[in-house]
N, CA, C and O of each residue as an XYZ file, in Angstrom:
480
protein
N      -2.383     15.543    -17.972
C      -3.664     15.977    -17.465
C      -3.409     17.066    -16.431
O      -2.585     16.896    -15.533
N      -4.115     18.181    -16.559
C      -3.899     19.250    -15.593
C      -4.631     18.953    -14.282
O      -5.528     18.111    -14.236
N      -4.239     19.649    -13.234
C      -4.733     19.373    -11.879
C      -6.240     19.535    -11.760
O      -6.900     18.723    -11.113
N      -6.789     20.571    -12.375
C      -8.234     20.819    -12.281
C      -9.020     19.696    -12.950
O     -10.031     19.237    -12.419
N      -8.554     19.256    -14.112
C      -9.245     18.178    -14.813
C      -9.127     16.862    -14.045
O     -10.071     16.072    -14.009
N      -7.974     16.634    -13.435
C      -7.772     15.433    -12.632
C      -8.741     15.418    -11.452
O      -9.374     14.398    -11.179
N      -8.857     16.543    -10.755
C      -9.801     16.638     -9.635
C     -11.235     16.407    -10.106
O     -12.008     15.716     -9.442
N     -11.582     16.980    -11.234
C     -12.928     16.808    -11.789
C     -13.180     15.339    -12.124
O     -14.258     14.813    -11.848
N     -12.199     14.687    -12.710
C     -12.327     13.267    -13.066
C     -12.503     12.398    -11.823
O     -13.319     11.476    -11.821
N     -11.742     12.687    -10.767
C     -11.863     11.911     -9.525
C     -13.221     12.147     -8.868
O     -13.826     11.213     -8.342
N     -13.699     13.380     -8.897
C     -15.032     13.665     -8.356
C     -16.119     12.944     -9.142
O     -17.124     12.518     -8.573
N     -15.919     12.812    -10.424
C     -16.854     12.083    -11.279
C     -16.896     10.601    -10.887
O     -17.969      9.998    -10.851
N     -15.749     10.025    -10.598
C     -15.692      8.629    -10.143
C     -16.453      8.471     -8.838
O     -17.214      7.518     -8.668
N     -16.250      9.394     -7.926
C     -16.948      9.341     -6.625
C     -18.455      9.406     -6.837
O     -19.210      8.671     -6.201
N     -18.880     10.268     -7.714
C     -20.308     10.448     -7.977
C     -20.915      9.238     -8.694
O     -22.024      8.812     -8.373
N     -20.176      8.688     -9.671
C     -20.715      7.611    -10.506
C     -20.518      6.211     -9.943
O     -21.268      5.296    -10.284
N     -19.513      6.035     -9.082
C     -19.220      4.713     -8.505
C     -19.023      4.841     -6.991
O     -17.969      4.478     -6.469
N     -20.033      5.353     -6.290
C     -19.832      5.726     -4.885
C     -19.444      4.589     -3.941
O     -18.818      4.842     -2.912
N     -19.790      3.375     -4.256
C     -19.512      2.249     -3.365
C     -18.403      1.353     -3.911
O     -18.461      0.129     -3.790
N     -17.403      1.976     -4.507
C     -16.325      1.205     -5.130
C     -14.981      1.573     -4.508
O     -14.835      2.607     -3.856
N     -14.017      0.705     -4.730
C     -12.660      1.005     -4.287
C     -12.122      2.208     -5.060
O     -11.357      3.002     -4.511
N     -12.510      2.349     -6.316
C     -12.081      3.523     -7.093
C     -12.518      4.815     -6.414
O     -11.747      5.771     -6.346
N     -13.743      4.850     -5.913
C     -14.229      6.042     -5.204
C     -13.438      6.245     -3.917
O     -13.107      7.379     -3.570
N     -13.133      5.170     -3.211
C     -12.353      5.252     -1.977
C     -10.975      5.856     -2.265
O     -10.509      6.734     -1.538
N     -10.334      5.379     -3.328
C      -9.023      5.904     -3.721
C      -9.156      7.374     -4.118
O      -8.325      8.199     -3.735
N     -10.189      7.701     -4.878
C     -10.392      9.078     -5.321
C     -10.581     10.016     -4.130
O     -10.037     11.120     -4.116
N     -11.340      9.582     -3.145
C     -11.554     10.392     -1.938
C     -10.230     10.638     -1.228
O      -9.939     11.759     -0.814
N      -9.431      9.584     -1.091
C      -8.119      9.733     -0.443
C      -7.228     10.689     -1.234
O      -6.552     11.536     -0.650
N      -7.226     10.555     -2.549
C      -6.391     11.413     -3.394
C      -6.799     12.879     -3.273
O      -5.947     13.766     -3.222
N      -8.101     13.126     -3.228
C      -8.596     14.502     -3.182
C      -8.343     15.189     -1.842
O      -8.541     16.398     -1.724
N      -7.914     14.448     -0.848
C      -7.551     15.044      0.442
C      -6.213     15.781      0.352
O      -5.827     16.493      1.279
N      -5.521     15.608     -0.754
C      -4.182     16.194     -0.934
C      -4.242     17.369     -1.903
O      -4.974     17.333     -2.892
N      -3.477     18.394     -1.613
C      -3.391     19.544     -2.513
C      -2.795     19.135     -3.858
O      -3.246     19.587     -4.911
N      -1.785     18.282     -3.811
C      -1.120     17.808     -5.015
C      -1.578     16.372     -5.289
O      -0.974     15.414     -4.805
N      -2.640     16.240     -6.061
C      -3.224     14.919     -6.315
C      -2.254     14.042     -7.100
O      -2.104     12.859     -6.794
N      -1.603     14.602     -8.092
C      -0.622     13.831     -8.858
C       0.491     13.345     -7.936
O       0.963     12.214     -8.057
N       0.903     14.210     -7.016
C       1.933     13.835     -6.043
C       1.467     12.701     -5.143
O       2.263     11.848     -4.752
N       0.179     12.688     -4.813
C      -0.380     11.592     -4.020
C      -0.160     10.260     -4.741
O       0.313      9.294     -4.143
N      -0.507     10.217     -6.028
C      -0.354      8.972     -6.791
C       1.120      8.597     -6.946
O       1.470      7.419     -6.888
N       1.965      9.576     -7.140
C       3.404      9.323     -7.242
C       3.934      8.728     -5.939
O       4.647      7.725     -5.957
N       3.588      9.344     -4.811
C       4.046      8.837     -3.514
C       3.494      7.445     -3.223
O       4.203      6.592     -2.690
N       2.236      7.216     -3.571
C       1.646      5.899     -3.347
C       2.378      4.847     -4.158
O       2.657      3.756     -3.662
N       2.686      5.172     -5.400
C       3.405      4.212     -6.250
C       4.790      3.909     -5.681
O       5.238      2.763     -5.715
N       5.461      4.921     -5.165
C       6.801      4.743     -4.603
C       6.772      4.043     -3.244
O       7.569      3.137     -2.999
N       5.868      4.453     -2.366
C       5.903      4.022     -0.973
C       4.876      2.947     -0.616
O       5.129      2.130      0.270
N       3.735      2.933     -1.282
C       2.690      1.975     -0.991
C       1.956      2.277      0.301
O       2.351      3.150      1.074
N       0.899      1.549      0.515
C       0.070      1.728      1.717
C       0.843      1.421      2.992
O       0.557      1.987      4.047
N       1.814      0.532      2.895
C       2.585      0.145      4.077
C       3.289      1.338      4.713
O       3.635      1.297      5.894
N       3.503      2.394      3.945
C       4.189      3.586      4.453
C       3.355      4.357      5.466
O       3.875      5.212      6.183
N       2.053      4.054      5.524
C       1.167      4.781      6.435
C       0.568      6.024      5.813
O      -0.075      6.809      6.510
N       0.763      6.223      4.518
C       0.276      7.448      3.875
C      -1.236      7.469      3.664
O      -1.793      8.498      3.281
N      -1.901      6.346      3.909
C      -3.362      6.290      3.802
C      -3.906      6.126      5.224
O      -4.081      5.001      5.691
N      -4.175      7.238      5.915
C      -4.577      7.156      7.325
C      -5.808      6.278      7.581
O      -5.955      5.710      8.663
N      -6.678      6.169      6.595
C      -7.879      5.363      6.783
C      -7.618      3.868      6.618
O      -8.539      3.062      6.750
N      -6.367      3.489      6.328
C      -6.000      2.066      6.208
C      -4.730      1.750      6.999
O      -3.923      0.920      6.579
N      -4.557      2.405      8.133
C      -3.340      2.208      8.921
C      -3.458      1.152     10.016
O      -2.439      0.644     10.485
N      -4.651      0.818     10.425
C      -4.828     -0.104     11.543
C      -5.635     -1.316     11.113
O      -6.450     -1.240     10.193
N      -5.400     -2.444     11.792
C      -6.113     -3.678     11.449
C      -7.617     -3.478     11.404
O      -8.272     -3.970     10.486
N      -8.166     -2.785     12.349
C      -9.611     -2.573     12.364
C     -10.077     -1.906     11.068
O     -11.121     -2.258     10.521
N      -9.297     -0.945     10.587
C      -9.651     -0.235      9.355
C      -9.503     -1.121      8.122
O     -10.385     -1.143      7.263
N      -8.388     -1.854      8.031
C      -8.174     -2.695      6.861
C      -9.144     -3.868      6.851
O      -9.563     -4.315      5.783
N      -9.503     -4.367      8.021
C     -10.461     -5.476      8.078
C     -11.850     -5.001      7.655
O     -12.570     -5.716      6.957
N     -12.219     -3.802      8.077
C     -13.509     -3.244      7.671
C     -13.527     -3.011      6.154
O     -14.507     -3.336      5.484
N     -12.444     -2.450      5.622
C     -12.310     -2.229      4.188
C     -12.442     -3.562      3.443
O     -13.183     -3.661      2.464
N     -11.726     -4.574      3.907
C     -11.766     -5.893      3.280
C     -13.186     -6.453      3.279
O     -13.666     -6.936      2.254
N     -13.848     -6.388      4.416
C     -15.205     -6.921      4.513
C     -16.167     -6.154      3.610
O     -17.032     -6.752      2.970
N     -16.016     -4.838      3.559
C     -16.905     -4.008      2.753
C     -16.709     -4.246      1.256
O     -17.681     -4.270      0.502
N     -15.475     -4.419      0.829
C     -15.159     -4.519     -0.600
C     -14.715     -5.912     -1.012
O     -14.041     -6.065     -2.031
N     -15.078     -6.928     -0.243
C     -14.573     -8.279     -0.480
C     -14.712     -8.725     -1.934
O     -13.741     -9.186     -2.532
N     -15.900     -8.594     -2.502
C     -16.122     -9.076     -3.870
C     -15.213     -8.365     -4.872
O     -14.650     -8.994     -5.768
N     -15.079     -7.068     -4.713
C     -14.228     -6.296     -5.622
C     -12.753     -6.648     -5.414
O     -11.998     -6.756     -6.381
N     -12.347     -6.824     -4.171
C     -10.963     -7.218     -3.869
C     -10.655     -8.567     -4.500
O      -9.590     -8.758     -5.088
N     -11.573     -9.485     -4.377
C     -11.362    -10.817     -4.937
C     -11.236    -10.745     -6.460
O     -10.417    -11.454     -7.044
N     -12.036     -9.902     -7.103
C     -11.940     -9.752     -8.556
C     -10.606     -9.128     -8.954
O      -9.999     -9.537     -9.944
N     -10.154     -8.151     -8.194
C      -8.849     -7.527     -8.461
C      -7.742     -8.563     -8.324
O      -6.828     -8.612     -9.147
N      -7.823     -9.395     -7.280
C      -6.818    -10.438     -7.064
C      -6.807    -11.436     -8.219
O      -5.743    -11.801     -8.718
N      -7.979    -11.870     -8.636
C      -8.087    -12.835     -9.739
C      -7.564    -12.228    -11.034
O      -6.818    -12.882    -11.763
N      -7.943    -10.989    -11.330
C      -7.470    -10.313    -12.548
C      -5.958    -10.182    -12.538
O      -5.305    -10.410    -13.556
N      -5.399     -9.816    -11.391
C      -3.945     -9.689    -11.261
C      -3.268    -11.023    -11.546
O      -2.273    -11.081    -12.269
N      -3.804    -12.077    -10.982
C      -3.227    -13.402    -11.167
C      -3.292    -13.824    -12.639
O      -2.344    -14.409    -13.162
N      -4.407    -13.526    -13.299
C      -4.539    -13.869    -14.715
C      -3.562    -13.063    -15.573
O      -2.968    -13.601    -16.507
N      -3.396    -11.782    -15.262
C      -2.543    -10.908    -16.065
C      -1.062    -11.189    -15.861
O      -0.279    -11.109    -16.808
N      -0.676    -11.514    -14.645
C       0.748    -11.656    -14.342
C       1.205    -13.105    -14.178
O       2.393    -13.404    -14.294
N       0.274    -13.980    -13.913
C       0.634    -15.360    -13.626
C       1.191    -15.529    -12.221
O       1.672    -16.605    -11.864
N       1.128    -14.462    -11.422
C       1.656    -14.476    -10.061
C       0.529    -14.334     -9.046
O      -0.537    -13.797     -9.346
N       0.787    -14.823     -7.851
C      -0.140    -14.641     -6.739
C       0.070    -13.258     -6.130
O       1.175    -12.718     -6.184
N      -0.971    -12.691     -5.558
C      -0.824    -11.448     -4.799
C       0.063    -11.737     -3.591
O      -0.075    -12.779     -2.952
N       0.960    -10.829     -3.285
C       1.864    -10.982     -2.149
C       1.089    -10.747     -0.849
O       0.437     -9.715     -0.693
N       1.161    -11.695      0.074
C       0.446    -11.583      1.343
C       1.435    -11.777      2.491
O       1.453    -12.829      3.131
N       2.262    -10.751      2.751
C       3.282    -10.893      3.781
C       2.768    -10.629      5.196
O       3.459    -10.934      6.168
N       1.576    -10.072      5.322
C       1.035     -9.699      6.628
C      -0.318    -10.370      6.801
O      -0.665    -11.310      6.087
N      -1.041     -9.881      7.731
C      -2.420    -10.304      7.946
C      -3.158    -10.323      6.599
O      -3.035     -9.380      5.818
N      -3.918    -11.382      6.323
C      -4.584    -11.566      5.034
C      -5.434    -10.364      4.645
O      -5.310     -9.844      3.536
N      -6.290     -9.925      5.547
C      -7.194     -8.822      5.217
C      -6.427     -7.521      4.978
O      -6.768     -6.752      4.079
N      -5.413     -7.284      5.768
C      -4.609     -6.067      5.579
C      -3.856     -6.134      4.265
O      -3.884     -5.180      3.488
N      -3.189     -7.234      4.005
C      -2.410     -7.374      2.771
C      -3.281     -7.205      1.539
O      -2.914     -6.484      0.611
N      -4.433     -7.865      1.523
C      -5.295     -7.779      0.346
C      -5.989     -6.425      0.239
O      -6.284     -5.971     -0.867
N      -6.250     -5.779      1.360
C      -6.822     -4.426      1.312
C      -5.823     -3.456      0.702
O      -6.172     -2.671     -0.180
N      -4.578     -3.509      1.172
C      -3.539     -2.642      0.619
C      -3.299     -2.966     -0.858
O      -3.155     -2.064     -1.683
N      -3.257     -4.246     -1.179
C      -3.059     -4.689     -2.553
C      -4.157     -4.115     -3.458
O      -3.864     -3.561     -4.517
N      -5.412     -4.250     -3.040
C      -6.533     -3.769     -3.849
C      -6.506     -2.250     -3.992
O      -6.776     -1.722     -5.072
N      -6.184     -1.550     -2.914
C      -6.090     -0.087     -2.969
C      -5.010      0.319     -3.972
O      -5.246      1.174     -4.826
N      -3.841     -0.285     -3.872
C      -2.721      0.060     -4.744
C      -3.001     -0.319     -6.196
O      -2.664      0.442     -7.103
N      -3.604     -1.472     -6.431
C      -3.929     -1.882     -7.798
C      -4.978     -0.961     -8.404
O      -4.897     -0.613     -9.582
N      -5.951     -0.572     -7.612
C      -6.982      0.345     -8.093
C      -6.372      1.703     -8.410
O      -6.715      2.319     -9.419
N      -5.474      2.169     -7.556
C      -4.780      3.433     -7.823
C      -3.979      3.326     -9.122
O      -3.984      4.255     -9.930
N      -3.299      2.209     -9.326
C      -2.531      2.009    -10.558
C      -3.461      2.035    -11.772
O      -3.120      2.617    -12.802
N      -4.615      1.417    -11.656
C      -5.589      1.446    -12.755
C      -6.050      2.873    -13.044
O      -6.200      3.258    -14.204
N      -6.273      3.651    -11.991
C      -6.677      5.050    -12.178
C      -5.557      5.855    -12.837
O      -5.821      6.707    -13.686
N      -4.321      5.589    -12.453
C      -3.186      6.268    -13.080
C      -3.212      6.031    -14.591
O      -3.011      6.954    -15.380
N      -3.458      4.799    -14.973
C      -3.498      4.459    -16.400
C      -4.733      5.032    -17.081
O      -4.628      5.635    -18.149
N      -5.899      4.850    -16.476
C      -7.152      5.313    -17.083
C      -7.185      6.830    -17.246
O      -7.644      7.346    -18.265
N      -6.700      7.525    -16.242
C      -6.738      8.989    -16.262
C      -5.477      9.596    -16.870
O      -5.340     10.816    -16.960
N      -4.553      8.719    -17.286
C      -3.299      9.143    -17.901
C      -2.553     10.151    -17.033
O      -2.151     11.220    -17.490
N      -2.383      9.777    -15.774
C      -1.672     10.633    -14.808
C      -0.180     10.412    -15.015
O       0.309      9.285    -14.940
N       0.526     11.488    -15.272
C       1.972     11.433    -15.469
C       2.645     11.431    -14.104
O       2.363     12.294    -13.272
N       3.526     10.474    -13.870
C       4.162     10.343    -12.559
C       5.636     10.671    -12.551
O       6.342     10.288    -11.619
N       6.116     11.361    -13.549
C       7.535     11.717    -13.533
C       7.801     12.712    -12.403
O       6.934     13.513    -12.053
N       9.000     12.653    -11.840
C       9.397     13.559    -10.760
C       9.641     14.968    -11.254
O       9.729     15.889    -10.443
N       9.754     15.166    -12.541
C      10.100     16.484    -13.090
C       8.904     17.392    -13.147
O       9.019     18.538    -13.583
């Protein structure tokens, strides 16, 4: 997928699903010149790296968790059904599940939008 089409697709998600985690991820991705690179770095480093400034502090992750609770819970349940594993919660519950939901949603977008993540 070329960069222009990827940006257009992410803007479409924001427009069509404005109150979703997908829109939140799309907004974060569009803040970067290299959107594909954003997804690649997120996959490699995760939210714990601090690369998502809007989810770096407890106040932010707790607000995100409270705002998207129902969607986060569905993502957690779907993950558990698909993998047979529990979501990893090594930190504060709201922070861990907020990061988990953000990363899982980003992974879903990578698959849905067929974003190639090779380093080449």
